C-alpha positions as CSV (number, residue, x, y, z in Angstrom):
1,M,20.3,-3.4,-10.7
2,Y,16.9,-4.4,-12.2
3,R,14.2,-1.8,-12.5
4,A,10.6,-2.6,-13.5
5,V,9.5,-1.0,-16.8
6,L,6.3,0.3,-15.1
7,I,5.9,1.2,-11.5
8,E,2.5,0.7,-9.8
9,G,0.9,4.0,-8.7
10,L,2.9,6.3,-11.0
11,K,1.2,8.3,-13.8
12,Y,2.1,7.7,-17.4
13,T,1.1,9.1,-20.9
14,I,0.4,6.2,-23.2
15,E,0.1,6.1,-27.0
16,L,-1.4,3.1,-28.7
17,S,-0.6,1.9,-32.2
18,T,-4.1,3.3,-33.2
19,S,-2.7,6.8,-32.3
20,S,-5.0,7.0,-29.2
21,I,-3.3,9.0,-26.4
22,F,-4.1,8.6,-22.7
23,K,-2.6,11.2,-20.4
24,N,-2.2,11.0,-16.6
25,S,-3.0,7.3,-16.6
26,V,-2.1,5.6,-13.2
27,Y,-0.5,2.2,-13.6
28,L,-2.3,-0.4,-11.4
29,G,-0.4,-3.6,-12.4
30,T,-1.0,-6.5,-14.7
31,N,-3.9,-8.8,-15.4
32,L,-4.5,-12.0,-17.4
33,I,-7.0,-12.0,-20.2
34,N,-7.4,-15.2,-22.3
35,G,-4.0,-16.3,-21.0
36,R,-2.2,-13.1,-22.1
37,T,-0.7,-10.5,-19.7
38,V,-2.1,-7.0,-20.1
39,W,-1.2,-3.7,-18.4
40,V,-4.0,-2.2,-16.3
41,F,-4.2,1.6,-16.0
42,E,-6.8,3.9,-14.4
43,I,-7.8,6.7,-16.7
44,T,-10.1,9.8,-16.3
45,G,-13.3,9.1,-14.4
46,K,-12.0,6.0,-12.6
47,R,-12.3,4.0,-15.8
48,L,-9.9,1.1,-16.4
49,L,-7.8,0.7,-19.5
50,E,-6.2,-2.7,-20.2
51,I,-3.4,-2.7,-22.8
52,N,-1.8,-5.7,-24.5
53,P,1.9,-4.7,-24.4
54,S,2.2,-5.6,-28.1
55,F,-0.1,-2.8,-29.2
56,H,1.4,0.2,-27.4
57,T,3.7,2.8,-29.2
58,Y,5.2,4.6,-26.2
59,I,4.7,5.2,-22.5
60,L,6.1,8.3,-20.8
61,E,6.6,8.7,-17.1
62,D,5.5,11.9,-15.2
63,E,9.1,12.9,-14.4
64,A,8.4,14.9,-11.2
65,E,6.3,12.1,-9.7
66,F,8.8,9.4,-10.8
67,E,11.7,11.2,-9.1
68,E,9.8,11.3,-5.8
69,E,8.9,7.6,-6.1
70,L,12.4,6.6,-7.1
71,D,13.9,8.4,-4.2
72,S,11.7,6.6,-1.7
73,A,12.0,3.2,-3.4
74,I,15.8,2.9,-3.6
75,P,17.6,2.3,-0.3
76,E,20.8,4.1,0.5
77,P,23.8,1.9,-0.2
78,E,25.6,0.5,2.8
79,S,29.2,1.4,3.2
80,T,31.6,-1.5,2.6
81,I,34.4,0.2,4.6
82,K,34.5,-1.0,8.2
83,Q,35.0,1.6,10.8
84,P,37.4,0.7,13.7
């Protein structure tokens, strides 16, 4: 099953290659700047942070929030056994 690397609406901690760290950043989606795809996050104070994926070091999910989102996003598997 395919799972997106980043899920819109979830909070992440991001470190850039410049050693800048942004905690509790909400992923909003992607945007195009000069023909390149960038990730868009909302950081403290309703400011936007746009990151070129080539320049990030790591991104961590907020585990508790991720589990809640994952539980609601994945449908229960249907049984392949037919009942008489």
